[in-house]
C-alpha positions as CSV (number, residue, x, y, z in Angstrom):
1,M,0.0,0.0,0.0
2,S,1.4,3.4,-0.9
3,G,0.5,6.8,0.4
4,P,-0.2,7.9,4.0
5,A,-3.6,6.4,4.1
6,L,-4.7,5.0,7.5
7,H,-5.7,1.4,7.5
8,K,-9.2,1.1,9.1
9,F,-9.2,0.5,12.8
10,R,-11.7,-1.9,14.2
11,G,-14.8,0.0,15.3
12,V,-13.2,3.5,14.5
13,N,-14.2,5.7,11.6
14,K,-11.2,7.1,9.7
15,C,-12.6,10.7,9.9
16,Q,-13.1,10.4,13.6
17,V,-9.5,9.1,14.0
18,A,-8.2,12.0,11.9
19,A,-10.2,14.5,14.0
20,L,-9.0,13.0,17.2
21,V,-5.4,13.1,16.0
22,S,-5.7,16.7,15.0
23,I,-7.3,17.8,18.2
24,W,-4.9,15.8,20.4
25,F,-1.7,17.1,18.8
26,M,-3.0,20.7,18.7
27,T,-3.5,20.4,22.4
28,I,0.0,19.0,22.8
29,M,1.6,21.8,20.8
30,L,-0.2,24.4,22.8
31,L,0.7,22.8,26.1
32,S,4.3,22.4,24.9
33,A,4.5,26.1,24.0
34,V,3.2,27.1,27.5
35,D,5.4,24.5,29.2
36,A,8.5,25.7,27.4
37,Q,8.0,29.2,28.8
38,L,7.7,27.8,32.3
39,Q,10.9,25.7,32.0
40,P,14.2,27.1,33.3
41,Q,16.0,28.8,30.4
42,D,19.4,27.3,31.1
43,K,18.4,23.6,30.7
44,G,20.2,23.4,27.3
45,P,19.5,20.8,24.5
46,S,18.7,17.2,25.3
47,L,21.6,14.7,25.1
48,G,22.0,13.6,21.5
49,D,22.2,17.1,20.0
50,S,25.8,16.7,19.1
51,E,28.2,15.8,16.3
52,F,28.1,12.2,17.6
53,C,24.5,11.9,16.6
54,A,25.7,11.1,13.0
55,G,26.4,7.5,12.1
56,P,29.1,6.2,9.6
57,N,27.0,7.5,6.7
58,A,26.8,11.0,8.1
59,S,27.6,12.7,4.9
60,R,24.3,11.7,3.3
61,D,22.2,10.8,6.4
62,K,19.2,13.1,6.8
63,A,17.9,11.4,10.0
64,C,20.9,11.5,12.3
65,P,21.8,15.2,12.8
66,A,20.7,17.0,16.0
67,Y,17.4,15.9,17.4
68,S,14.8,18.6,17.6
69,Q,13.9,19.9,21.0
70,E,10.2,20.0,20.1
71,T,10.0,16.2,19.4
72,E,12.0,15.4,22.5
73,Q,9.6,17.6,24.5
74,L,6.7,15.7,23.0
75,D,8.2,12.4,24.1
76,K,9.2,13.4,27.6
77,D,6.4,15.7,28.8
78,T,3.2,16.1,26.9
79,M,2.6,12.4,26.4
80,N,2.0,12.3,30.1
81,D,-0.6,15.1,30.1
82,P,-3.9,13.8,31.5
83,E,-6.0,16.0,29.2
84,S,-4.2,14.9,26.1
85,V,-4.3,11.2,27.1
86,S,-8.0,11.4,27.9
87,K,-8.8,12.5,24.3
88,W,-7.4,9.2,23.0
89,S,-9.6,7.3,25.4
90,E,-12.7,8.8,23.6
91,S,-12.1,6.4,20.7
92,E,-15.1,4.2,19.8
93,N,-12.9,1.1,19.8
94,T,-14.7,-1.6,21.7
95,A,-12.7,-4.7,20.6
96,E,-12.2,-7.4,23.1
97,E,-8.7,-7.9,24.4
98,N,-6.7,-10.2,22.2
99,T,-6.2,-13.6,23.8
100,D,-4.3,-15.3,20.9
101,Y,-0.8,-16.3,21.9
102,N,2.0,-17.2,19.6
103,Q,5.4,-18.0,21.2
104,S,7.2,-17.0,18.0
105,D,6.0,-13.4,18.6
106,V,7.4,-13.2,22.1
107,P,10.9,-12.0,22.8
108,N,13.5,-14.6,23.4
109,D,17.1,-13.8,24.5
110,S,18.6,-16.7,22.6
111,E,20.4,-14.5,20.1
112,N,23.8,-16.3,19.9
113,I,23.8,-19.5,17.8
114,N,27.0,-21.3,16.7
115,P,26.5,-23.1,13.3
116,E,29.6,-25.3,13.9
117,Q,28.1,-27.2,16.9
118,E,26.7,-30.6,16.1
119,N,24.9,-32.2,18.9
120,N,22.5,-29.6,20.2
121,P,18.7,-29.3,19.9
122,N,18.8,-25.5,19.5
123,I,20.7,-25.4,16.3
124,D,18.6,-26.9,13.5
125,E,16.5,-23.9,12.7
126,Y,19.6,-21.7,12.3
127,R,21.6,-24.0,10.1
128,N,19.9,-22.7,6.9
129,M,21.6,-19.4,7.5
130,F,24.9,-20.9,6.4
131,D,26.1,-22.7,3.3
132,E,28.0,-26.0,3.3
133,N,31.2,-24.2,3.9
134,G,30.0,-22.3,7.0
135,K,29.5,-19.0,5.1
136,F,26.4,-16.9,5.5
137,N,23.8,-17.8,2.8
138,R,23.0,-14.3,1.5
139,D,19.9,-15.5,-0.5
140,L,18.4,-16.9,2.7
141,I,19.2,-13.7,4.5
142,R,17.4,-11.8,1.8
143,D,14.3,-14.0,2.4
144,E,14.6,-13.5,6.1
145,L,14.6,-9.7,5.6
146,K,11.3,-9.9,3.8
147,K,9.4,-11.9,6.4
148,D,6.8,-10.3,8.6
149,E,4.6,-12.1,11.1
150,Y,1.8,-9.5,11.3
151,D,-1.1,-8.9,8.9
152,D,-2.2,-5.5,10.3
153,V,0.3,-3.1,8.9
154,E,0.4,0.7,8.7
155,E,2.5,2.3,5.8
156,A,3.3,5.8,4.8
157,G,5.2,7.1,1.8
158,I,4.8,9.5,-1.2
159,P,1.1,9.8,-1.8
160,E,-0.1,8.5,-5.2
161,G,-0.3,11.1,-7.9
162,S,1.7,13.7,-5.9
163,D,4.4,16.0,-7.3
164,E,7.4,14.0,-6.2
165,T,9.7,17.1,-6.2
166,Q,8.0,18.0,-2.9
167,Y,9.2,14.8,-1.3
168,D,13.0,14.8,-1.7
169,H,13.1,13.8,2.0
170,I,11.5,10.6,1.0
171,R,12.9,9.8,-2.5
172,T,16.6,10.2,-2.5
173,P,19.2,9.4,-5.2
174,I,20.0,6.1,-3.5
175,Y,16.6,4.8,-2.1
176,T,13.0,5.7,-1.4
177,I,12.0,5.7,2.3
178,K,8.7,4.1,3.4
179,L,7.6,3.9,7.0
180,Q,6.0,0.6,8.0
181,S,4.7,-0.5,11.3
182,A,3.0,-3.8,12.1
183,Y,0.6,-4.5,14.9
184,E,-1.4,-7.2,16.6
185,D,-5.2,-7.1,16.2
186,N,-7.5,-5.6,18.8
187,L,-5.2,-3.3,20.6
188,Q,-6.7,-1.5,23.6
189,G,-5.8,1.1,26.2
190,S,-2.2,2.5,26.1
191,H,-1.3,0.1,23.3
192,L,-4.0,1.6,21.0
193,Q,-3.0,5.1,22.0
194,N,0.6,4.3,21.1
195,R,-0.5,3.1,17.7
196,Y,-2.2,6.4,17.1
197,M,1.0,8.2,18.1
198,Q,3.0,6.2,15.6
199,K,0.4,6.9,12.9
200,W,0.7,10.7,13.6
201,A,4.5,10.4,13.3
202,M,4.0,8.8,9.9
203,D,1.9,11.7,8.7
204,E,4.4,14.2,10.1
205,F,7.2,12.4,8.2
206,V,5.3,12.5,4.9
207,S,4.7,16.2,5.5
208,G,8.5,16.7,6.0
209,R,8.1,17.9,9.6
210,M,9.6,14.8,11.3
211,K,12.5,12.4,10.6
212,P,11.9,8.7,9.7
213,G,11.7,6.3,12.6
214,E,10.2,8.8,15.1
215,M,7.8,7.4,17.6
216,G,9.3,4.0,17.0
217,N,8.1,3.6,13.4
218,G,9.8,1.1,11.2
219,I,11.7,2.0,8.0
220,V,11.6,0.1,4.7
221,L,13.9,1.2,1.8
222,E,12.7,0.7,-1.8
223,D,14.2,1.4,-5.2
224,M,17.7,1.0,-3.7
225,D,20.8,1.6,-5.7
226,I,22.5,-1.8,-6.3
227,D,25.7,-0.9,-4.5
228,E,23.8,0.5,-1.6
229,N,21.7,-2.6,-1.3
230,T,24.8,-4.8,-1.3
231,K,26.2,-2.6,1.4
232,K,23.0,-2.9,3.4
233,E,23.1,-6.7,3.2
234,M,26.7,-6.8,4.3
235,M,26.0,-4.6,7.2
236,F,23.2,-6.9,8.2
237,I,25.7,-9.8,8.2
238,D,28.1,-7.9,10.3
239,H,25.6,-7.3,13.2
240,A,22.7,-9.7,12.5
241,F,20.4,-6.7,12.4
242,A,19.8,-3.9,9.8
243,E,22.6,-1.5,10.8
244,Y,22.0,0.4,7.6
245,I,18.4,1.2,8.7
246,S,19.6,1.9,12.2
247,E,21.9,4.6,10.9
248,I,18.9,6.4,9.2
249,V,17.0,6.4,12.6
250,S,17.9,9.2,14.9
251,V,20.1,8.0,17.8
252,N,17.8,10.0,20.1
253,R,14.4,9.3,18.5
254,T,11.1,9.8,20.2
255,L,9.2,6.7,21.5
256,P,5.6,6.5,22.7
257,D,5.0,6.6,26.5
258,R,4.3,2.9,26.9
259,R,2.8,3.2,30.5
260,D,-0.8,2.8,31.6
261,E,-2.2,5.6,33.6
262,W,-2.0,3.4,36.7
263,C,1.7,3.5,36.4
264,K,1.8,7.2,36.9
265,L,-0.2,7.2,40.2
266,P,1.9,7.8,43.4
267,T,-0.3,5.2,45.1
268,S,1.1,2.5,42.8
269,Y,4.5,2.7,44.4
270,F,6.1,1.9,47.7
271,T,7.7,5.3,48.3
272,T,8.1,8.6,46.5
273,F,10.6,8.7,43.7
274,D,12.9,11.1,45.5
275,K,13.5,8.4,48.1
276,L,14.4,5.5,45.7
277,P,17.9,4.2,45.7
278,K,20.4,5.2,43.0
279,T,21.5,2.8,40.3
280,S,24.6,2.1,38.3
281,V,23.6,1.0,34.8
282,I,26.0,-1.5,33.3
283,I,26.1,-2.0,29.5
284,C,28.5,-4.6,28.1
285,F,29.3,-4.9,24.4
286,H,31.6,-6.5,21.8
287,N,31.8,-5.0,18.3
288,E,28.4,-3.2,18.7
289,A,27.2,-1.0,15.9
290,W,27.7,2.7,16.6
291,S,24.1,3.8,16.1
292,T,22.6,1.1,18.4
293,L,25.1,1.6,21.2
294,I,24.7,5.4,21.2
295,R,20.9,5.1,20.9
296,S,21.0,2.8,24.0
297,I,23.0,5.4,26.0
298,Y,20.9,8.4,25.0
299,S,17.6,6.6,25.8
300,V,18.9,5.8,29.3
301,L,20.3,9.3,29.9
302,N,17.3,11.2,28.6
303,R,14.6,9.0,30.1
304,S,16.0,8.4,33.6
305,P,15.6,10.8,36.5
306,D,18.9,12.5,37.1
307,H,18.9,11.9,40.8
308,L,18.4,8.1,40.4
309,L,21.0,7.5,37.6
310,H,24.3,7.5,39.3
311,E,26.4,6.4,36.3
312,I,26.4,4.4,33.1
313,I,29.3,2.0,32.9
314,L,30.2,0.7,29.4
315,V,32.3,-2.4,29.4
316,D,34.1,-3.2,26.2
317,D,34.7,-6.9,25.8
318,A,37.8,-6.5,23.5
319,S,36.1,-4.9,20.5
320,T,38.1,-4.6,17.3
321,M,35.9,-2.3,15.2
322,E,37.5,1.1,14.5
323,H,34.4,3.2,15.6
324,L,34.7,1.7,19.1
325,K,38.2,3.0,19.7
326,E,39.1,6.7,19.7
327,K,35.7,7.9,18.5
328,L,34.0,6.2,21.5
329,E,36.6,7.5,24.0
330,E,35.9,11.1,22.7
331,F,32.2,10.5,23.1
332,V,32.6,9.3,26.7
333,L,34.6,12.4,27.6
334,V,31.8,14.8,26.6
335,T,28.9,12.7,27.9
336,P,27.9,13.1,31.6
337,K,27.8,10.1,33.9
338,L,29.3,7.9,31.3
339,K,32.4,5.7,32.1
340,L,34.3,3.2,29.9
341,I,36.1,0.1,30.9
342,R,38.1,-1.9,28.4
343,L,39.1,-5.5,28.6
344,S,42.3,-6.5,26.8
345,S,41.0,-10.0,25.7
346,R,37.6,-11.5,25.0
347,Q,36.0,-12.6,28.3
348,G,32.3,-13.2,27.4
349,L,29.2,-11.9,29.0
350,V,29.7,-13.1,32.6
351,R,33.2,-11.9,33.2
352,T,32.5,-8.7,31.3
353,R,29.6,-7.9,33.6
354,M,31.7,-8.8,36.6
355,A,34.1,-6.1,35.5
356,G,31.2,-3.6,35.5
357,I,30.0,-4.8,38.9
358,R,33.4,-4.2,40.5
359,A,33.5,-0.7,39.2
360,A,29.9,0.2,40.1
361,E,29.3,2.6,42.9
362,A,25.6,2.7,43.4
363,E,23.4,0.7,45.7
364,V,21.4,-1.0,42.8
365,L,22.9,-2.5,39.7
366,T,20.9,-2.3,36.5
367,F,22.0,-4.4,33.5
368,L,21.1,-3.5,30.0
369,D,22.2,-4.8,26.6
370,S,23.9,-2.6,24.0
371,H,21.1,-2.5,21.5
372,I,18.1,-1.3,23.5
373,E,15.8,1.7,23.8
374,A,14.4,2.7,27.2
375,T,11.0,4.3,27.2
376,T,9.7,7.1,29.4
377,G,9.3,6.0,33.1
378,W,11.3,2.8,32.7
379,L,13.6,3.1,35.7
380,E,11.4,4.2,38.6
381,P,9.2,1.0,38.7
382,L,12.3,-1.3,38.7
383,L,13.9,0.6,41.6
384,D,10.6,0.7,43.5
385,R,10.4,-3.1,43.5
386,V,14.0,-3.5,44.8
387,A,13.3,-0.8,47.4
388,R,10.3,-2.8,48.7
389,N,12.4,-6.0,49.1
390,Y,16.1,-6.0,48.5
391,K,16.0,-9.7,47.6
392,T,13.9,-9.0,44.5
393,V,15.3,-9.1,41.0
394,A,13.1,-6.7,38.9
395,T,12.9,-7.0,35.1
396,P,11.2,-4.7,32.6
397,V,8.8,-6.0,30.0
398,I,11.2,-6.5,27.1
399,E,9.6,-5.3,23.9
400,A,11.0,-6.1,20.4
401,I,12.8,-3.6,18.2
402,D,12.4,-5.2,14.7
403,E,15.9,-6.2,13.5
404,K,14.9,-5.5,9.9
405,T,12.9,-2.2,10.1
406,F,13.7,-0.9,13.7
407,Q,10.1,-0.6,14.5
408,Y,9.5,-0.5,18.2
409,K,6.8,-3.2,18.7
410,F,4.4,-3.5,21.6
411,V,4.1,-6.5,23.9
412,T,0.4,-6.6,24.9
413,M,0.3,-9.9,26.9
414,D,1.4,-10.6,30.4
415,I,4.0,-13.2,29.9
416,M,6.5,-14.9,32.3
417,G,9.8,-16.5,31.8
418,T,10.0,-20.3,32.0
419,F,12.3,-23.1,30.6
420,N,12.1,-26.5,29.0
421,W,14.1,-29.6,29.7
422,K,16.7,-28.7,27.1
423,L,17.4,-25.8,29.5
424,E,16.2,-23.3,27.0
425,F,14.6,-20.1,28.2
426,D,11.1,-19.6,27.0
427,W,8.0,-17.4,27.5
428,S,4.5,-18.4,28.5
429,P,1.3,-16.5,29.5
430,I,0.8,-16.0,33.2
431,S,-1.8,-18.2,34.9
432,D,-5.4,-17.1,35.7
433,E,-4.5,-17.4,39.3
434,Q,-1.6,-14.9,38.9
435,K,-4.0,-12.5,37.1
436,K,-6.5,-12.8,40.0
437,N,-4.0,-12.1,42.7
438,R,-2.7,-8.8,41.2
439,D,-3.9,-5.4,42.4
440,H,-4.1,-4.1,38.9
441,K,-3.6,-5.5,35.4
442,W,-0.4,-3.5,35.1
443,A,0.9,-4.5,38.6
444,P,4.2,-6.6,38.8
445,Y,4.0,-10.4,38.9
446,N,6.4,-13.3,39.7
447,S,8.4,-15.1,36.9
448,P,10.1,-18.5,37.4
449,T,13.0,-17.4,35.1
450,M,14.3,-14.2,33.5
451,A,15.7,-13.5,30.1
452,G,18.8,-12.2,31.8
453,G,19.8,-9.3,29.6
454,L,17.8,-6.5,31.3
455,F,17.2,-6.4,35.1
456,A,17.8,-4.5,38.3
457,I,19.2,-6.1,41.5
458,H,20.5,-4.8,44.9
459,K,24.3,-5.0,44.9
460,E,24.5,-6.4,48.5
461,W,22.0,-9.1,47.7
462,F,23.8,-10.0,44.5
463,Q,27.0,-10.3,46.5
464,H,25.3,-12.5,49.1
465,L,24.1,-14.8,46.3
466,G,27.6,-15.2,44.9
467,L,27.3,-12.8,41.9
468,Y,27.8,-14.6,38.6
469,D,29.4,-18.0,38.0
470,E,32.7,-16.8,36.5
471,G,33.5,-20.3,35.3
472,M,30.9,-19.8,32.5
473,E,32.1,-19.0,29.0
474,I,31.1,-16.4,26.5
475,W,27.3,-16.4,26.6
476,G,24.2,-18.5,27.4
477,G,22.8,-20.3,30.5
478,E,23.7,-17.6,33.0
479,N,20.1,-16.4,33.1
480,I,18.8,-19.9,33.9
481,E,21.5,-20.4,36.5
482,M,20.7,-17.1,38.2
483,S,17.0,-17.7,38.0
484,F,17.3,-21.1,39.8
485,R,19.7,-19.6,42.4
486,Q,17.6,-16.5,43.0
487,W,14.4,-18.5,43.8
488,M,16.0,-21.5,45.5
489,C,18.2,-19.4,47.8
490,G,15.6,-17.0,49.2
491,G,15.0,-14.3,46.5
492,S,12.3,-13.7,43.9
493,I,12.0,-12.5,40.3
494,E,9.4,-10.0,39.2
495,I,8.3,-8.7,35.8
496,V,7.3,-5.0,36.1
497,P,4.8,-4.0,33.3
498,C,5.2,-0.3,34.0
499,S,8.8,-0.6,32.9
500,R,9.2,-1.1,29.2
501,V,12.5,-1.4,27.3
502,G,12.9,-2.2,23.6
503,H,15.5,-4.7,22.5
504,V,16.8,-5.8,19.1
505,F,16.5,-9.6,19.0
506,R,19.0,-11.2,16.6
507,S,18.6,-14.6,14.8
508,W,22.2,-15.6,15.2
509,S,25.5,-14.4,16.7
510,P,27.7,-12.5,14.2
511,Y,30.8,-12.9,16.5
512,P,33.4,-15.7,16.5
513,W,33.2,-18.2,19.3
514,R,35.7,-20.4,21.1
515,T,36.4,-23.6,19.3
516,D,38.1,-25.6,22.1
517,I,34.8,-26.1,24.0
518,N,31.2,-26.5,23.1
519,V,29.9,-23.1,24.1
520,L,26.3,-24.0,23.6
521,T,26.4,-26.8,26.2
522,Y,29.3,-25.8,28.5
523,N,27.3,-23.3,30.6
524,P,24.0,-25.3,30.8
525,L,26.0,-28.3,31.9
526,R,27.3,-26.2,34.8
527,V,23.8,-25.2,35.7
528,A,22.5,-28.8,35.7
529,E,25.4,-30.1,37.8
530,V,25.0,-27.5,40.5
531,W,21.3,-26.8,40.8
532,M,19.1,-29.5,39.3
533,D,19.7,-32.5,41.6
534,D,18.5,-35.7,39.9
535,Y,16.6,-33.8,37.3
536,R,20.0,-33.1,35.6
537,F,19.8,-36.6,34.2
538,L,16.7,-35.7,32.3
539,Y,18.7,-32.9,30.6
540,Y,21.7,-35.1,30.0
541,D,19.5,-37.6,28.2
542,R,18.9,-35.1,25.5
543,Y,22.5,-35.4,24.4
544,G,22.0,-38.8,22.9
545,H,25.0,-41.1,22.2
546,W,23.6,-43.6,24.7
547,D,26.2,-46.2,23.7
548,K,28.8,-44.1,25.6
549,P,29.5,-43.5,29.3
550,L,27.8,-40.4,30.7
551,D,31.0,-38.3,30.9
552,Q,31.7,-38.9,27.2
553,R,28.2,-38.0,26.3
554,V,27.9,-34.6,27.9
555,G,31.5,-33.3,27.5
556,Y,33.6,-31.0,29.6
557,F,32.2,-28.2,31.7
558,G,35.0,-27.2,34.1
559,D,35.2,-27.2,37.8
560,V,31.8,-26.6,39.5
561,Q,32.8,-27.5,43.1
562,P,33.0,-23.8,44.3
563,R,29.5,-23.3,43.1
564,R,28.3,-26.5,44.8
565,D,30.0,-25.2,48.0
566,L,28.1,-21.9,47.6
567,R,24.8,-23.7,47.3
568,E,25.6,-25.6,50.5
569,Q,26.7,-22.4,52.3
570,L,23.5,-20.5,51.3
571,Q,21.4,-23.5,52.5
572,C,19.3,-23.3,49.3
573,N,16.1,-25.3,48.7
574,S,16.0,-28.4,46.5
575,F,15.2,-28.3,42.8
576,Q,12.0,-30.2,43.6
577,W,11.0,-27.4,45.8
578,Y,11.5,-24.9,43.0
579,L,9.4,-27.0,40.6
580,D,6.6,-27.5,43.2
581,N,6.4,-23.9,44.4
582,V,7.7,-21.6,41.6
583,A,8.0,-23.2,38.2
584,V,4.7,-25.0,38.7
585,D,3.8,-25.0,34.9
586,V,7.0,-26.9,33.9
587,P,5.9,-30.5,33.4
588,Q,7.4,-33.0,35.8
589,H,7.5,-36.1,33.7
590,H,6.8,-39.5,35.2
591,L,8.5,-41.8,32.7
592,I,8.2,-45.3,31.2
593,A,10.7,-44.8,28.4
594,T,12.9,-42.2,26.8
595,G,15.2,-41.8,23.8
596,E,14.6,-43.0,20.3
597,I,11.5,-44.9,19.2
598,F,12.9,-47.2,16.5
599,N,11.9,-50.1,14.3
600,I,14.6,-52.7,14.6
601,D,14.2,-54.2,11.1
602,T,14.6,-50.9,9.2
603,K,16.7,-49.1,11.8
604,Q,14.4,-46.1,11.4
605,C,13.4,-43.7,14.2
606,L,10.4,-41.5,14.6
607,D,11.5,-38.0,13.7
608,Q,9.8,-34.5,13.9
609,E,10.5,-31.1,15.4
610,D,7.9,-30.2,18.0
611,K,7.6,-26.5,17.7
612,V,4.4,-25.0,18.9
613,D,3.4,-24.1,15.3
614,H,4.0,-27.6,14.0
615,I,0.6,-28.9,15.0
616,G,-0.5,-31.3,12.3
617,K,3.0,-32.0,11.0
618,Q,3.5,-35.6,10.1
619,V,5.9,-37.7,12.2
620,H,8.4,-39.3,9.8
621,P,10.6,-42.4,9.9
622,F,14.2,-41.5,9.3
623,Q,17.5,-43.3,9.7
624,C,18.4,-43.4,13.4
625,H,21.4,-41.2,14.3
626,M,21.8,-41.7,18.1
627,T,22.2,-37.9,18.6
628,A,18.7,-37.3,20.1
629,G,17.5,-34.0,18.6
630,N,14.2,-34.5,16.7
631,Q,14.4,-38.2,17.3
632,Y,14.3,-37.8,21.1
633,W,10.9,-38.7,22.8
634,M,9.6,-39.3,26.3
635,F,6.9,-41.9,26.9
636,R,5.1,-41.1,30.2
637,T,3.1,-43.1,32.6
638,D,-0.1,-41.2,31.5
639,G,0.4,-42.7,28.0
640,K,1.6,-39.5,26.3
641,I,4.6,-39.5,23.9
642,L,6.1,-36.0,23.7
643,R,9.2,-33.9,23.7
644,D,8.7,-30.3,24.9
645,Y,5.5,-28.8,23.5
646,L,3.4,-31.3,21.4
647,C,2.4,-35.0,21.6
648,I,2.4,-37.7,19.0
649,G,-1.2,-38.3,18.0
650,S,-3.3,-38.9,14.9
651,Q,-5.5,-37.3,12.3
652,Q,-7.4,-38.7,9.4
653,N,-6.3,-37.7,5.9
654,E,-8.2,-37.5,2.6
655,A,-7.6,-41.2,1.8
656,M,-9.2,-42.0,5.2
657,E,-5.9,-43.2,6.6
658,H,-4.9,-42.2,10.1
659,D,-1.7,-40.2,9.8
660,V,0.6,-40.0,12.8
661,V,1.1,-36.3,13.5
662,L,2.0,-33.8,16.2
663,V,-1.0,-32.7,18.2
664,P,-1.7,-30.7,21.4
665,C,-1.3,-32.9,24.5
666,E,-5.0,-33.3,25.3
667,D,-6.3,-35.8,27.8
668,H,-7.4,-38.3,25.1
669,T,-4.0,-38.3,23.4
670,F,-2.3,-41.4,24.8
671,W,-0.8,-44.7,23.8
672,H,-0.4,-48.1,25.3
673,Y,2.8,-50.2,24.8
674,D,2.4,-54.0,24.5
675,T,5.7,-55.3,25.9
676,E,5.2,-58.8,24.6
677,K,4.3,-57.9,21.0
678,N,6.2,-54.5,20.9
679,W,3.2,-52.7,19.7
680,L,2.4,-49.0,20.3
681,I,-1.4,-48.9,20.4
682,Y,-3.2,-45.5,20.0
683,N,-6.0,-45.4,22.5
684,E,-8.5,-43.3,20.5
685,T,-8.5,-45.8,17.5
686,M,-7.2,-49.0,19.2
687,T,-4.9,-49.4,16.2
688,C,-1.1,-49.9,16.0
689,L,1.7,-47.6,15.0
690,T,2.8,-49.0,11.6
691,L,5.7,-48.2,9.3
692,H,4.3,-47.8,5.8
693,S,5.2,-50.5,3.3
694,Q,7.4,-48.0,1.4
695,H,9.1,-47.1,4.7
696,D,8.5,-43.4,3.9
697,K,5.8,-42.6,6.6
698,V,4.1,-44.0,9.7
699,V,0.3,-44.5,10.0
700,L,-2.1,-46.3,12.3
701,D,-3.4,-49.6,11.1
702,E,-5.0,-52.8,12.4
703,C,-2.7,-54.6,14.7
704,D,-1.0,-57.6,13.1
705,E,1.2,-59.8,15.3
706,F,3.1,-61.1,12.2
707,S,4.0,-57.7,10.9
708,S,7.6,-56.5,11.7
709,L,6.6,-53.0,10.6
710,Q,4.5,-52.7,13.8
711,K,7.3,-53.6,16.2
712,W,8.8,-50.6,18.1
713,F,11.5,-50.3,20.7
714,F,12.8,-47.5,23.1
715,T,16.4,-46.6,24.0
716,H,15.5,-46.7,27.7
717,M,12.5,-48.5,29.1
718,N,11.0,-49.7,32.4
719,P,7.3,-50.5,32.2
720,G,7.1,-50.1,36.0
721,G,8.4,-46.5,35.8
722,M,11.8,-44.9,35.6
723,Q,13.8,-42.7,38.0
724,Y,15.7,-39.9,36.4
725,S,18.9,-41.4,37.7
726,D,18.2,-44.4,35.6
727,L,19.0,-42.3,32.6
728,A,22.7,-41.8,33.7
């Protein structure tokens, strides 16, 4: 769609929306003019109005020069005005709150994937990013850049039939700029208000009064010069996000105020903001893009109360890029409250953060990534939760900044951190009971795990808990370890909806990794050994290679005895306590069998990836490979065969055959194993799992005791039930 036309909102007439927009922003501008006269005259420009605003393409970058005081004032002051906000509430939108949930739309901190590692369940979906020689597959990256998971999209560009000479800020010699922002259906409350704000910013951009990307709108470039497009793709490869687009966006752009009105009430907090503890913000980076790093810093400086922000500590994990050398040092010298620590060799996330912790002076430590954008009012709600209880780890709602367009997207659901038995972090909706127990729908709530990139913690409590496990390498698993330790040793983790921070989520790690250890498994193995008691064997079972001794199956993970001693010293609860009282939605499997399900005649195993969006996918017979992955299954005492999210079940096809497919794990989805005949019998049809005569698929068919194609075996099995230690 071209032109600035507004896609129709549900239940809202376009003319009414346009009228509301006009009235609302006329009010804002009038209030801004009055407020500007009331402000002290010596305040000076907001941070970001400097030569450092420009990115590497400064000579032709129209978006990056000094950020206008008017739009900053809009972002920081008038968005909070009750009169202005109330006008948005007059919308005729009556849509019900969206209850659809798609895990693929929810942030996940798993942004570092190593294509070289073989035996790991995480890796398959990322392999297609590389060719057979381990090089990035640029054609697939191009496909990745075109993907969008939303149907509801706003767009703005040169209006059809217009005199294009009036739009030289949109059509340039090297590309045409189009703004594009995508949304979930049925937005309500502040989420809907924020959508209107982004729409207004689109119209202002088309009119030439606002730069692209303001209010968090996304940017799409069309009609690109061939050389520039190649440059854009190469920059994407360097950082695993669209750095070229990021350079077009102002490093100090406006964002919508993401808070609900409840978040602005003094009664919603434990104490007044002037009595909250100060914080040191720690941002670690390695070869970060200039624009995203500086945008992260400006968003924290300009949207944090001066009396609460003691310092921002940048910790450079041995970066090699030229813009992070002298240019960064000059920037630090002229930027208040900013400090820089450099490490001489690559240390990885944990030890880099430890360097920041040792340098921090404030009472509370707040950790952020180097490609984030903090929104208005992000800091106070986090510090309030730590002030209430110094044993609390407070995390913001982490919202996605699109890695292709740099749209700031809205998280509208209340989701909590959890994990699966591959020790992967995951998100899931909070329970009805949690919703019921909250004072308000924007009130904080408990989370069994945290993503780990963005959180606030009291420094004394963190020291009491033993800080980070410095035996961990590079990245990954530290968030799961800290989540287990925090809950099991007397603390808690809360997600604070009034605090909103955007984060660029990458599909792979663009940085080289150590090759002498398996980075993807090294850290999780340390977590399992120290904190998971006998449940660690359930994790180890996922490594496959069951013909080898356990120590050869799982590999090396360093010395964990000091961390075991720490757990003993802190007198922490058992992992069973954690599952029973905190992570109550994580399934505790009572097992009959695990491993491969194989036909001994053909040496084929049942194979399929059980992603949540793979409902209805056929389970296939493939050659057994003994490395677990998509051939790993658990057969439980309740008759369910599953891995992490879906169960093996059946559905009828057009030929009236019963295909064996992945289905939700409903009560009726269970199997019975005949130990004498080696049959797997599906309860709903009372038919047997059967390898098709062509050996190319599995179906359900009448049981036949003479058919070798119906005989199935498991790697581990005990019909009377298995202890997790039996998997060792």
